Backbone bond lengths (Angstrom), bond angles and torsions (degrees), N, CA, C in turn:
res aa  C-N    CA-C-N  psi(-1)  N-CA   C-N-CA  omega(-1)  CA-C   N-CA-C  phi
1 M - - - 1.439 - - 1.534 110.79 -
2 A 1.332 117.23 -42.77 1.465 120.85 -178.13 1.527 111.20 -64.17
3 R 1.327 117.19 -38.52 1.466 120.74 179.15 1.529 110.44 -62.22
4 C 1.322 116.74 -43.17 1.470 120.86 178.57 1.525 110.95 -64.60
5 M 1.325 116.13 -39.51 1.461 119.95 179.09 1.527 110.80 -64.38
6 M 1.322 117.15 -40.97 1.462 120.78 178.34 1.527 110.93 -65.15
7 K 1.315 116.64 -42.89 1.469 121.58 -179.68 1.525 110.76 -62.77
8 Q 1.331 116.74 -45.55 1.464 121.88 -178.06 1.524 111.62 -66.86
9 S 1.324 117.63 -37.80 1.462 121.15 -174.61 1.526 113.48 -78.89
10 K 1.348 116.97 -22.39 1.466 122.18 -177.63 1.532 112.35 60.29
11 L 1.336 116.29 29.67 1.457 121.11 175.82 1.525 109.69 -83.12
12 P 1.331 118.26 158.27 1.467 120.52 176.64 1.533 111.23 -61.31
13 V 1.318 116.28 154.58 1.464 122.47 -178.22 1.530 111.20 -60.98
14 S 1.310 117.76 -21.97 1.465 120.74 -179.30 1.530 112.70 -63.08
15 F 1.328 117.60 -13.06 1.466 121.72 179.19 1.525 112.73 -96.06
16 W 1.336 118.22 16.87 1.461 120.77 -177.14 1.530 111.64 -62.33
17 A 1.325 118.18 -35.67 1.471 120.58 -179.47 1.524 111.06 -66.09
18 E 1.327 116.99 -37.22 1.466 120.57 176.75 1.525 110.39 -65.29
19 A 1.330 116.67 -39.06 1.467 120.83 178.79 1.525 110.88 -64.82
20 V 1.324 117.47 -42.08 1.468 121.13 179.16 1.529 110.42 -65.34
21 A 1.322 117.78 -43.12 1.466 121.15 179.45 1.526 111.02 -63.65
22 T 1.329 117.19 -41.16 1.462 120.97 179.09 1.519 111.01 -68.80
23 A 1.322 117.60 -40.73 1.469 121.07 177.13 1.524 110.31 -61.41
24 N 1.318 117.37 -40.54 1.462 121.82 177.91 1.528 110.94 -64.54
25 Y 1.317 117.08 -42.60 1.465 122.25 178.33 1.528 110.21 -59.11
26 I 1.335 116.52 -45.46 1.468 121.22 -179.69 1.523 110.80 -68.95
27 R 1.320 117.09 -43.25 1.474 121.41 -177.98 1.526 111.69 -61.65
28 N 1.320 117.13 -34.89 1.462 120.79 178.65 1.525 112.72 -70.91
29 R 1.312 116.81 -9.14 1.460 121.26 178.06 1.527 112.36 -110.17
30 C 1.326 117.30 13.40 1.470 123.44 178.33 1.525 109.89 -107.47
31 I 1.326 115.80 142.86 1.463 121.85 -179.55 1.525 110.23 -65.21
32 T 1.335 116.02 141.54 1.457 121.68 178.58 1.530 109.91 -130.94
33 N 1.324 116.77 144.77 1.465 121.60 179.76 1.523 112.29 -69.46
34 V 1.314 117.44 -29.25 1.461 121.55 -178.73 1.532 110.89 -60.53
35 L 1.320 116.40 -34.97 1.467 121.20 -179.49 1.528 112.08 -97.31
36 K 1.314 116.59 19.34 1.470 123.17 176.44 1.529 112.55 56.89
37 G 1.320 115.04 52.76 1.459 120.63 175.02 1.514 115.36 84.38
38 K 1.309 117.54 7.39 1.460 120.90 176.96 1.527 109.35 -102.45
39 T 1.311 115.38 163.05 1.458 120.47 174.30 1.526 108.59 -92.64
40 P 1.332 118.72 155.88 1.468 119.72 174.54 1.534 111.99 -57.74
41 F 1.322 116.74 -36.09 1.465 121.29 177.33 1.525 110.32 -60.90
42 E 1.331 116.35 -45.07 1.462 121.81 -179.20 1.532 111.27 -65.48
43 A 1.319 117.19 -39.54 1.463 120.94 178.89 1.531 110.90 -65.72
44 W 1.315 117.41 -35.69 1.462 121.68 -177.45 1.529 112.26 -80.06
45 H 1.350 117.11 -45.75 1.465 121.69 -173.77 1.527 113.96 -95.78
46 G 1.327 117.52 -15.83 1.460 120.38 179.70 1.516 114.64 79.29
47 R 1.313 117.89 14.53 1.477 122.21 177.17 1.523 109.02 -145.77
48 R 1.319 115.70 156.75 1.459 120.47 -179.66 1.534 109.59 -71.80
49 P 1.334 117.45 142.79 1.468 119.66 -179.92 1.526 111.70 -76.54
50 N 1.310 115.24 148.44 1.459 121.54 173.33 1.531 107.08 -88.21
51 V 1.319 117.31 125.39 1.467 120.43 -177.90 1.529 112.36 -114.41
52 E 1.322 117.29 11.32 1.468 120.80 -178.97 1.523 112.71 -67.55
53 H 1.319 118.00 -22.71 1.464 121.64 -176.31 1.527 113.17 -89.68
54 L 1.328 118.78 -2.07 1.467 121.16 -176.51 1.527 111.26 -66.29
55 R 1.321 115.76 138.12 1.463 123.14 -179.40 1.526 109.38 -127.71
56 I 1.329 116.09 169.19 1.462 122.25 -179.57 1.528 109.26 -84.68
57 F 1.338 116.06 127.63 1.464 121.98 179.03 1.528 109.66 -62.58
58 G 1.326 116.79 128.96 1.456 121.73 176.93 1.514 115.07 87.95
59 E 1.330 118.02 1.05 1.460 119.64 -179.09 1.526 110.40 -75.72
60 T 1.324 116.19 158.46 1.452 121.66 176.96 1.519 108.80 -73.43
61 A 1.318 115.76 134.90 1.459 121.55 179.34 1.528 108.05 -135.43
62 F 1.310 116.05 168.60 1.456 120.89 177.00 1.521 108.83 -127.90
63 M 1.332 115.05 131.31 1.455 122.25 -178.04 1.526 108.23 -105.72
64 L 1.326 116.89 138.91 1.455 121.66 179.53 1.523 110.24 -70.97
65 D 1.327 115.85 128.03 1.464 122.34 178.90 1.524 108.36 -101.03
66 K 1.334 116.56 109.68 1.465 121.23 -178.30 1.529 112.08 -101.65
67 T 1.325 116.88 26.98 1.457 120.86 179.81 1.527 109.55 -62.42
68 P 1.337 117.88 128.06 1.468 119.36 179.73 1.528 111.28 -69.40
69 G 1.321 115.83 156.66 1.452 121.14 176.78 1.518 114.37 90.87
70 K 1.310 118.00 7.76 1.466 120.29 178.19 1.525 109.26 -81.30
71 G 1.329 115.54 147.46 1.447 120.70 176.60 1.524 111.11 -72.81
72 K 1.311 116.10 166.16 1.459 121.58 -176.13 1.525 112.40 -60.50
73 L 1.332 117.95 -35.94 1.463 121.44 -176.61 1.528 113.45 -104.23
74 D 1.321 117.35 8.44 1.467 120.45 177.42 1.525 110.13 -70.46
75 P 1.334 117.03 147.80 1.472 118.89 179.23 1.528 111.38 -63.60
76 R 1.322 116.36 142.53 1.459 122.44 -178.39 1.532 112.66 -109.75
77 G 1.327 117.16 -2.16 1.460 120.46 -178.01 1.516 112.16 -107.26
78 I 1.335 115.74 142.32 1.464 122.30 175.57 1.520 107.04 -114.17
79 K 1.331 116.38 125.37 1.462 120.89 -179.67 1.525 109.58 -70.87
80 C 1.332 115.87 130.59 1.462 120.88 -179.03 1.527 109.87 -146.20
81 T 1.319 116.54 178.97 1.461 123.23 179.96 1.519 108.74 -118.56
82 F 1.330 116.65 130.26 1.460 122.11 -179.43 1.525 110.28 -72.33
83 L 1.343 117.02 129.16 1.465 121.80 -179.06 1.526 113.77 -114.87
84 G 1.307 118.59 -26.17 1.458 118.38 -178.62 1.510 112.73 163.19
85 Y 1.334 114.24 -156.45 1.453 122.06 -171.91 1.519 109.97 -122.41
86 D 1.324 115.93 144.50 1.455 121.98 174.96 1.523 106.58 -108.88
87 E 1.336 116.61 97.60 1.466 121.72 -170.39 1.525 115.28 -56.57
88 P 1.319 120.09 -48.76 1.466 116.99 -174.67 1.526 113.41 -61.06
89 S 1.318 118.27 -35.17 1.464 120.27 -174.61 1.524 113.84 -103.33
90 R 1.329 118.03 -0.59 1.466 122.77 -179.50 1.536 111.80 57.09
91 S 1.313 116.49 35.78 1.460 120.57 177.10 1.524 109.26 -115.60
92 F 1.329 115.75 173.44 1.457 121.37 -178.95 1.526 110.10 -99.01
93 R 1.328 115.89 151.19 1.462 122.06 173.58 1.529 106.69 -100.36
94 V 1.321 116.76 129.06 1.461 121.42 -178.25 1.522 109.85 -132.80
95 W 1.320 114.73 160.65 1.464 122.23 175.00 1.517 107.00 -118.68
96 V 1.326 115.47 126.44 1.461 121.23 178.33 1.527 107.16 -103.32
97 P 1.354 118.22 101.35 1.471 120.76 -176.40 1.528 113.27 -57.53
98 S 1.336 117.84 -34.24 1.462 120.20 -178.28 1.529 112.26 -68.76
99 R 1.326 117.42 -19.34 1.468 121.47 179.87 1.523 112.50 -105.23
100 G 1.326 116.26 0.76 1.455 120.12 177.44 1.438 111.89 84.91
């Protein structure tokens, strides 16, 4: 799954670890026959996973820029690339090419 995600996203090979982590996150929310129709997430936590927040690996995203001192009509979004999920904080992991 991670190899396909890397190929589709056209990201540099240096992001392979992010692809593997994201593939693992998604796989843990998919039904498996071994658990008799349950997901690994459901077996571990005892509840069905919410999948409404899932996004496409490598897609273009925009991050809110809260830098102080911006004018009223200045742009507030920073163009970035979606890399995955940060489980403890329920936030997204992104790469901002302009910041390296």
